[in-house]
C-alpha positions as CSV (number, residue, x, y, z in Angstrom):
1,M,73.9,29.1,24.6
2,I,74.5,25.2,23.5
3,E,76.1,24.1,20.2
4,F,77.2,20.5,19.0
5,K,79.6,21.2,16.1
6,E,80.0,18.4,13.9
7,I,80.1,15.8,16.6
8,N,81.2,12.4,16.1
9,L,81.0,9.7,19.1
10,S,81.5,5.8,18.9
11,Y,81.3,3.8,21.9
12,D,83.5,0.3,21.6
13,G,83.9,0.8,18.0
14,K,79.8,1.5,17.2
15,K,79.4,5.0,16.0
16,V,76.6,6.5,18.2
17,I,76.6,9.9,16.7
18,N,77.5,10.9,13.2
19,D,78.4,14.3,11.9
20,L,75.8,16.1,14.3
21,S,75.6,20.1,14.2
22,L,72.9,21.2,16.4
23,K,72.3,24.7,18.2
24,I,70.1,25.5,21.1
25,K,69.1,29.1,22.0
26,Q,68.8,30.7,25.5
27,G,65.2,30.3,26.2
28,E,64.4,27.3,23.7
29,K,62.9,24.0,24.5
30,V,64.2,21.3,22.5
31,V,62.8,17.7,22.4
32,I,65.0,15.2,20.8
33,A,63.4,12.4,19.1
34,G,64.7,9.0,18.0
35,T,64.5,5.5,18.4
36,S,66.2,3.7,21.4
37,G,70.2,3.3,20.7
38,T,70.6,6.6,18.4
39,G,72.4,8.5,20.6
40,K,69.8,10.8,22.9
41,S,71.3,10.3,26.2
42,S,74.9,10.6,25.0
43,L,73.9,14.2,24.1
44,I,73.3,15.0,28.0
45,A,76.4,12.7,28.6
46,M,78.6,15.0,26.6
47,L,77.1,18.3,28.0
48,L,77.9,17.2,31.6
49,G,81.7,15.6,30.3
50,F,80.9,12.3,31.3
51,A,81.5,11.6,27.6
52,L,84.1,13.6,25.1
53,P,83.3,13.3,21.3
54,N,85.8,11.3,18.9
55,S,85.6,14.7,17.0
56,G,84.0,17.8,16.6
57,E,83.4,20.6,19.4
58,L,80.8,21.3,22.1
59,F,80.1,24.4,23.4
60,F,78.3,25.8,26.6
61,N,77.9,29.4,26.7
62,N,80.6,29.9,24.2
63,T,83.0,28.0,26.4
64,L,84.6,24.6,25.0
65,I,83.2,21.8,27.1
66,D,86.6,19.7,27.7
67,E,88.3,18.6,30.9
68,K,89.1,21.9,32.3
69,S,85.7,23.6,31.7
70,T,83.3,20.3,32.8
71,W,82.7,21.6,36.4
72,S,82.0,24.9,36.5
73,I,79.6,24.1,33.5
74,R,77.8,21.7,35.7
75,K,76.9,24.0,38.5
76,E,75.1,26.0,35.7
77,I,72.9,22.9,34.7
78,S,70.1,20.5,36.6
79,Y,69.7,17.2,35.1
80,I,66.8,14.9,36.0
81,D,66.5,11.7,34.5
82,Q,63.9,8.7,34.8
83,D,65.9,6.6,37.1
84,V,65.5,8.9,40.1
85,N,68.2,8.1,42.8
86,L,67.8,10.2,46.0
87,G,69.7,7.9,48.3
88,S,67.8,6.8,51.5
89,G,66.4,8.0,54.8
90,K,64.1,10.6,55.6
91,L,63.6,13.4,52.7
92,I,63.8,16.0,55.1
93,D,66.8,15.4,55.9
94,L,68.1,15.2,52.2
95,L,66.3,18.4,51.8
96,E,68.6,20.4,54.7
97,S,71.8,18.5,53.5
98,I,71.2,20.0,50.4
99,S,70.6,23.5,51.5
100,K,73.4,23.3,53.7
101,L,76.1,23.2,50.8
102,Q,78.3,26.2,50.4
103,A,77.1,26.7,46.7
104,N,73.6,26.4,47.8
105,E,73.5,28.8,51.0
106,H,72.2,31.8,49.2
107,L,69.2,29.8,47.8
108,D,65.2,29.4,49.5
109,F,64.8,26.1,51.1
110,S,62.3,27.4,53.6
111,E,59.6,25.5,54.8
112,Q,57.2,27.7,52.9
113,K,59.0,27.4,50.0
114,I,59.2,23.5,50.1
115,K,55.4,23.4,51.2
116,D,54.6,25.8,48.0
117,S,56.5,23.3,45.7
118,L,55.3,20.0,47.0
119,Q,51.5,21.5,46.6
120,H,52.3,22.6,43.1
121,F,53.2,19.2,42.1
122,E,50.2,17.8,44.1
123,L,52.5,16.1,46.6
124,H,51.3,16.0,50.5
125,S,53.5,18.1,52.8
126,D,53.7,15.3,55.1
127,I,55.8,13.7,52.3
128,I,59.2,15.5,53.7
129,N,58.5,13.0,57.1
130,K,58.8,9.4,54.9
131,N,61.7,7.8,54.2
132,I,62.8,8.0,50.4
133,E,62.6,3.7,50.1
134,E,59.1,4.1,50.8
135,L,58.2,6.5,48.0
136,S,56.7,5.6,44.5
137,G,58.6,6.1,41.3
138,G,56.0,9.3,40.2
139,E,56.7,10.6,43.9
140,R,60.5,10.3,43.5
141,Q,60.3,12.0,40.0
142,R,58.1,14.7,41.2
143,L,60.4,15.5,44.2
144,A,63.7,15.3,41.8
145,I,62.0,17.8,39.6
146,I,61.3,20.2,42.9
147,I,65.0,19.9,44.0
148,A,66.1,20.7,40.5
149,I,63.8,23.7,40.3
150,M,64.7,24.9,43.7
151,L,68.4,25.3,42.6
152,E,67.4,28.0,40.7
153,R,69.5,27.2,37.5
154,K,68.5,28.1,34.0
155,V,69.5,25.2,31.9
156,F,67.7,21.8,32.3
157,L,68.6,18.6,30.9
158,L,65.2,16.3,31.1
159,D,65.8,12.8,30.3
160,E,62.2,10.7,30.2
161,I,61.5,12.8,33.6
162,T,57.8,12.2,33.1
163,S,57.7,8.4,32.5
164,A,56.2,7.3,35.8
165,L,53.4,9.7,36.0
166,D,49.6,9.5,35.2
167,K,48.4,11.7,31.9
168,H,47.3,14.7,34.4
169,L,50.7,15.3,36.0
170,K,52.9,14.8,32.6
171,Q,51.0,17.5,31.4
172,K,51.4,19.7,34.5
173,V,55.1,18.8,34.7
174,A,55.5,19.7,30.8
175,D,53.5,22.9,30.9
176,Y,55.7,23.8,34.0
177,F,58.9,23.9,32.2
178,M,57.6,25.1,28.8
179,E,55.9,28.0,29.8
180,R,58.9,29.5,31.6
181,A,60.7,31.5,29.0
182,E,63.7,31.8,31.2
183,Y,64.5,28.4,31.3
184,T,66.5,26.6,28.3
185,C,65.6,22.9,28.2
186,L,67.1,19.8,26.2
187,I,64.2,17.3,26.5
188,I,64.5,13.5,25.8
189,S,61.0,12.0,25.6
190,H,58.7,9.6,23.8
191,D,55.7,11.5,25.6
192,H,52.9,13.6,23.2
193,V,53.1,16.1,26.0
194,W,56.7,17.1,25.1
195,L,56.6,16.4,21.5
196,N,53.1,18.4,20.9
197,N,54.0,21.3,23.3
198,P,53.4,24.3,21.0
199,S,56.6,25.6,22.7
200,A,58.6,22.7,21.5
201,K,61.4,22.3,18.9
202,V,61.5,18.8,18.0
203,F,65.0,17.8,16.5
204,N,64.9,14.2,15.0
205,L,68.3,13.0,15.9
206,E,68.2,9.8,13.5
207,E,67.7,12.0,10.5
208,S,69.7,14.9,12.0
209,R,66.8,17.5,11.2
210,W,64.5,19.7,12.8
211,E,60.6,18.3,12.4
212,Q,59.6,21.4,12.9
């Protein structure tokens, strides 16, 4: 599914990732552990084609990630980060604009589907009529998660997506992703709801080894 093969990456002459080899199989939930500055977010940047390694190769479904393949690969991945930027204006307008994109015309963005998704992640249905600017960090995080799920992609890159949530909601979000066998997830988090989840495989990026 995803393979980092002898990857080296430097920024401004500083080595961020050194000779990394890592395979993530379809359906696996891999949590990347490591202190700040060890290159965790750079893994996601390379998968999305925003950064290219200085040496080594990176594959997605046996396709080499490079300038030619980046756009098609992005269409198969949902990326959520902790600094959620949903723009401005009413949430309902954002949802409608996403649903009307040609690539999303086949997806279910019905009122009932949206209502059910909001309810699952403990958001009141009237939130869709609120201005995005008025929402809390935790509300925006959950809405970003809902939108990503509704796009019906099977590969998720999750970067500290529960940082603004309380303990109960952290667990609920983690359980949602971890319990779905069809999802392949690469997760960056310091939170124990991810690191200690029985479905998680933890990879220590600093030491380039599996924790379990």
